C-alpha positions as CSV (number, residue, x, y, z in Angstrom):
1,X,103.2,33.1,87.8
2,X,104.5,36.2,89.4
3,X,102.3,35.7,92.5
4,X,103.5,32.1,92.9
5,X,107.1,33.2,92.8
6,X,106.5,35.9,95.4
7,X,104.7,33.4,97.7
8,X,107.6,30.9,97.3
9,X,110.2,33.6,98.1
10,X,108.3,34.7,101.3
11,X,108.1,31.1,102.6
12,X,111.9,30.5,102.2
13,X,113.2,31.8,105.6
14,X,116.7,30.4,104.9
15,X,117.5,32.8,102.1
16,X,120.3,35.3,103.0
17,X,118.4,38.1,101.3
18,X,115.3,37.4,103.4
19,X,117.4,37.2,106.6
20,X,119.0,40.6,105.8
21,X,115.6,42.2,105.2
22,X,114.2,40.8,108.5
23,X,117.2,42.0,110.4
24,X,116.9,45.5,108.9
25,X,113.3,45.8,109.9
26,X,113.9,44.6,113.4
27,X,113.5,47.6,115.9
28,X,115.4,47.3,119.1
29,X,113.4,48.7,122.0
30,X,115.5,50.6,124.4
31,X,114.7,50.5,128.1
32,X,113.5,53.8,129.5
33,X,116.0,55.3,131.9
34,X,115.3,56.4,135.5
35,X,115.7,60.1,134.6
36,X,113.2,59.8,131.8
37,X,110.7,58.1,134.1
38,X,111.0,60.9,136.6
39,X,110.4,63.5,133.8
40,X,107.3,61.6,132.7
41,X,106.0,61.5,136.2
42,X,106.6,65.2,136.7
43,X,104.8,66.1,133.5
44,X,101.8,63.9,134.5
45,X,101.6,65.5,138.0
46,X,101.8,69.0,136.5
47,X,99.0,68.2,134.1
48,X,96.8,66.9,136.9
49,X,97.3,69.9,139.1
50,X,96.5,72.3,136.1
51,X,93.3,70.5,135.4
52,X,92.2,70.7,139.0
53,X,92.9,74.4,139.2
54,X,90.9,75.0,136.0
55,X,87.9,73.2,137.4
56,X,88.1,75.3,140.6
57,X,88.2,78.6,138.7
58,X,84.6,79.5,137.6
59,X,83.6,81.3,134.3
60,X,86.8,80.4,132.5
61,X,86.6,79.4,128.9
62,X,88.1,76.0,128.2
63,X,87.6,72.9,126.2
64,X,85.9,69.8,127.8
65,X,85.4,66.4,126.3
66,X,82.3,64.4,127.1
67,X,82.8,61.0,128.8
68,X,80.0,59.4,126.7
69,X,79.6,59.3,123.0
70,X,76.6,61.0,121.4
71,X,75.4,61.1,117.8
72,X,73.4,64.0,116.4
73,X,71.9,64.0,112.9
74,X,71.4,67.4,111.1
75,X,68.6,67.3,108.5
76,X,69.4,69.3,105.4
77,X,65.7,69.7,104.8
78,X,65.2,72.1,107.7
79,X,63.8,75.4,106.5
80,X,65.3,78.6,107.8
81,X,63.2,81.3,109.5
82,X,61.8,83.6,106.8
83,X,60.4,87.1,107.0
84,X,58.1,88.7,104.4
85,X,59.5,91.8,102.8
86,X,56.3,93.9,102.7
87,X,56.0,97.3,101.1
88,X,52.7,97.9,102.9
89,X,54.1,97.6,106.4
90,X,55.3,100.8,108.1
91,X,57.7,98.9,110.5
92,X,59.3,95.6,111.2
93,X,56.8,93.3,112.9
94,X,57.9,89.7,113.9
95,X,55.9,86.9,115.4
96,X,57.2,85.8,118.8
97,X,57.6,82.3,117.5
98,X,59.9,83.5,114.7
99,X,62.0,85.6,117.1
100,X,62.6,82.6,119.4
101,X,63.4,80.4,116.4
102,X,65.9,82.9,115.0
103,X,67.5,83.5,118.4
104,X,67.0,87.3,118.2
105,X,67.7,89.2,121.5
106,X,65.1,91.0,123.6
107,X,66.2,94.7,124.0
108,X,63.3,95.8,126.1
109,X,59.5,95.5,126.5
110,X,57.5,97.1,123.8
111,X,54.7,99.6,124.2
112,X,53.8,99.8,120.5
113,X,50.3,99.0,119.3
114,X,49.6,98.6,115.6
115,X,46.5,98.1,113.5
116,X,45.9,94.9,111.6
117,X,44.1,94.0,108.4
118,X,40.8,93.0,110.0
119,X,40.4,96.5,111.5
120,X,41.5,95.6,115.0
121,X,44.7,96.3,116.9
122,X,47.5,94.3,118.4
123,X,49.9,95.0,121.3
124,X,53.6,94.3,120.8
125,X,55.5,92.3,123.4
126,X,59.2,92.8,122.9
127,X,61.6,95.1,121.0
128,X,64.3,93.2,119.1
129,X,66.8,93.8,116.3
130,X,67.1,92.1,112.9
131,X,70.4,90.3,112.3
132,X,71.4,92.1,109.1
133,X,74.8,93.8,108.4
134,X,75.6,97.0,106.6
135,X,72.3,98.6,107.7
136,X,72.0,101.1,110.5
137,X,70.8,99.8,113.9
138,X,67.8,102.2,114.0
139,X,66.5,100.8,110.7
140,X,66.7,97.2,112.1
141,X,64.7,97.6,115.3
142,X,61.6,95.5,115.2
143,X,58.7,94.6,117.5
144,X,57.5,91.0,118.2
145,X,53.8,90.0,118.6
146,X,52.3,86.9,120.1
147,X,49.2,86.9,117.7
148,X,51.1,87.4,114.4
149,X,51.2,84.3,112.3
150,X,54.0,85.6,110.0
151,X,56.8,88.2,110.3
152,X,56.9,91.4,108.2
153,X,59.8,93.6,107.3
154,X,59.1,97.1,106.0
155,X,60.4,98.0,102.6
156,X,60.0,101.7,103.4
157,X,62.0,101.6,106.6
158,X,64.9,99.8,104.8
159,X,64.8,102.3,102.0
160,X,65.1,105.2,104.5
161,X,68.4,103.7,105.6
162,X,69.9,104.6,102.2
163,X,69.2,101.4,100.3
164,X,67.5,100.5,97.0
165,X,65.4,97.3,96.7
166,X,65.1,95.6,93.3
167,X,62.2,93.2,92.9
168,X,62.1,90.7,90.0
169,X,60.1,87.7,89.1
170,X,62.6,85.4,90.9
171,X,63.4,87.4,94.0
172,X,64.5,90.6,95.6
173,X,67.9,92.2,96.2
174,X,68.8,95.2,98.5
175,X,71.7,97.4,97.5
176,X,73.4,100.6,98.7
177,X,71.8,103.6,96.9
178,X,75.3,104.8,95.9
179,X,76.0,101.5,94.1
180,X,72.9,101.5,91.9
181,X,72.3,103.4,88.6
182,X,69.0,102.6,87.0
183,X,68.2,103.6,83.4
184,X,64.7,103.4,81.9
185,X,64.3,103.2,78.1
186,X,60.5,103.8,78.2
187,X,57.8,105.5,80.1
188,X,56.7,104.0,83.5
189,X,53.7,101.7,83.4
190,X,52.4,102.6,86.8
191,X,53.3,105.6,89.1
192,X,52.6,105.9,92.8
193,X,53.7,107.9,95.8
194,X,54.7,107.2,99.4
195,X,52.3,108.5,102.1
196,X,53.1,110.0,105.5
197,X,53.1,106.5,107.1
198,X,55.8,105.2,104.8
199,X,53.6,103.0,102.7
200,X,53.6,103.1,98.9
201,X,50.2,103.8,97.2
202,X,49.2,103.5,93.6
203,X,45.9,104.8,92.3
204,X,43.6,102.3,90.6
205,X,42.9,104.8,87.8
206,X,46.0,106.3,86.3
207,X,45.2,109.7,84.8
208,X,47.6,111.6,82.6
209,X,49.1,114.5,84.5
210,X,48.1,113.1,87.9
211,X,51.7,112.2,89.0
212,X,54.6,112.8,86.7
213,X,57.9,111.0,87.1
214,X,60.8,113.1,88.2
215,X,63.1,114.3,85.4
216,X,66.8,113.7,86.1
217,X,69.0,116.6,86.9
218,X,71.8,118.0,84.7
219,X,74.4,116.1,86.8
220,X,72.4,112.9,86.6
221,X,72.0,113.1,82.8
222,X,75.8,113.7,82.4
223,X,76.4,110.6,84.6
224,X,74.0,108.6,82.5
225,X,75.7,109.6,79.3
226,X,79.2,108.8,80.7
227,X,78.0,105.4,82.0
228,X,76.3,104.5,78.7
229,X,79.3,105.4,76.6
230,X,81.4,102.9,78.6
231,X,79.0,100.1,79.2
232,X,77.8,100.0,75.6
233,X,81.2,99.1,74.4
234,X,81.5,95.5,73.2
235,X,84.4,94.4,75.4
236,X,86.7,95.4,78.3
237,X,89.5,95.9,75.8
238,X,87.5,98.5,73.9
239,X,86.6,100.2,77.1
240,X,90.2,100.5,78.2
241,X,91.2,101.8,74.8
242,X,88.4,104.4,74.9
243,X,89.3,105.6,78.4
244,X,93.0,105.8,77.4
245,X,92.0,108.3,74.7
246,X,89.8,110.2,77.2
247,X,92.8,110.6,79.6
248,X,95.0,112.0,76.8
249,X,96.9,108.9,75.9
250,X,99.1,108.7,79.0
251,X,102.1,106.4,79.4
252,X,101.4,103.0,80.9
253,X,103.5,103.5,84.0
254,X,102.0,107.0,84.7
255,X,98.5,105.7,84.2
256,X,99.0,102.7,86.5
257,X,100.4,105.0,89.2
258,X,97.4,107.2,89.0
259,X,95.0,104.1,89.2
260,X,96.9,102.8,92.2
261,X,96.6,106.2,93.9
262,X,92.8,106.0,93.6
263,X,92.4,108.9,91.1
264,X,90.1,106.8,88.9
265,X,87.6,105.5,91.5
266,X,84.2,105.3,90.0
267,X,85.4,104.8,86.4
268,X,83.8,101.5,85.3
269,X,86.1,98.7,84.2
270,X,89.2,100.9,84.9
271,X,91.3,98.8,87.2
272,X,95.0,98.1,87.6
273,X,94.4,94.5,86.3
274,X,92.6,95.6,83.2
275,X,95.1,98.4,82.4
276,X,98.0,95.9,82.6
277,X,96.2,93.4,80.4
278,X,94.6,95.6,77.7
279,X,96.9,98.6,77.5
280,X,98.0,99.3,73.9
281,X,100.8,101.4,72.6
282,X,99.6,104.2,70.4
283,X,101.3,106.8,68.2
284,X,99.6,109.6,70.0
285,X,101.4,108.6,73.2
286,X,104.8,108.8,71.5
287,X,104.0,112.1,69.8
288,X,103.0,113.6,73.1
289,X,106.3,112.8,74.7
290,X,108.9,113.8,72.0
291,X,112.2,115.1,73.4
292,X,114.0,117.2,70.8
293,X,116.2,120.3,71.0
294,X,114.5,123.5,69.9
295,X,115.8,125.4,66.9
296,X,117.8,128.7,67.0
297,X,118.9,128.2,70.6
298,X,122.6,128.4,69.8
299,X,124.4,129.8,66.7
300,X,126.8,127.6,64.9
301,X,128.6,130.5,63.1
302,X,131.4,132.6,64.5
303,X,130.6,136.3,64.6
304,X,134.2,137.7,64.5
305,X,136.7,135.1,63.4
306,X,140.3,136.0,63.8
307,X,141.1,134.8,60.3
308,X,139.0,137.5,58.7
309,X,140.6,140.4,60.6
310,X,141.9,143.0,58.1
311,X,145.1,143.9,59.9
312,X,146.0,140.6,61.2
313,X,149.6,140.8,60.0
314,X,150.2,143.9,62.1
315,X,149.1,142.0,65.3
316,X,151.8,139.4,65.0
317,X,153.8,139.5,68.3
318,X,151.5,142.2,69.8
319,X,148.9,142.0,72.5
320,X,145.8,143.7,71.2
321,X,142.0,142.9,71.2
322,X,142.4,139.6,73.0
323,X,138.7,139.9,74.1
324,X,136.0,140.7,71.7
325,X,132.9,142.3,73.3
326,X,129.5,142.9,71.7
327,X,126.5,144.5,73.5
328,X,123.0,143.0,72.9
329,X,120.0,145.2,73.5
330,X,117.5,143.1,75.5
331,X,114.9,145.8,76.1
332,X,111.3,145.0,75.2
333,X,112.2,141.3,74.8
334,X,110.4,138.4,76.5
335,X,111.9,135.0,76.8
336,X,109.4,132.1,77.3
337,X,109.2,128.3,76.9
338,X,106.0,127.8,75.0
339,X,104.6,124.5,74.0
340,X,104.7,125.2,70.3
341,X,102.6,123.7,67.5
342,X,101.5,120.1,68.0
343,X,102.3,117.6,65.3
344,X,98.6,116.7,64.8
345,X,95.3,117.4,66.3
346,X,94.0,114.8,68.8
347,X,91.2,112.6,67.7
């Protein structure tokens, strides 16, 4: 019913309401003046001259649009160029095919010759560099070979750059050695060493006393105890509460100021956000900031009151003893501002 009423109202062109709406929607087109036409012509001429000059100047970066349309389809199933992270390789060795596929640069021709698994040797072709960040350039230099079917990246060479590689059943991750703290609850299953060529070797027969794992130093053991005492806490709230007690129950504003200044870098979970969220007021904080007047600082009794003077009647109308003086012997006396006894012993 509503649609029929709407259609009927649209067909009625004699309605005053319909005529008012049509008149309001009518746009009057103004004729372009001669001055505006000259401005448009000047702008078009300036644009044409600028494009011509840009085409004449070589090696200048600019945007160009193609005259013809082209469609390119990217396949999501395309596999990236992969390299094998090998602990048995003493250097980074790439196949020339993978180097071209990854678009790695050619630094110079290579003179390196390496031995292969079949007992022969292979001559390298180019020296290139792996495209990884946060690793030194010397640790990323690699050699490419024409006869290598796969590419190899050395675990030992990456480890020499100050990194730690963690291998799991699902994959491998590489970290900065300063960001990793590994704790072992039991004895190692296998122990090996690294030879002079940078390769890791494990004996087939493990004998007791052949190679012993290194015992951590005193500083490392202290670091492990400190880290365990924090990370073993059930929640971040408990960790902040524990570190608040370690720092001596400071005031929230003072603690936040020290955290912002970077005085607690390396303390796990101790950040400005966690302190603001989990800080708790404690009685120890209030007791450590009590502001009271010390006792026996100033006497409240008069030493020589005028009312107790014996001959006060004889002094009426006379000027005598207006100033009372008493000498205090201060020899062999030390004045200090000691802390005093604390209300209670800290927990």
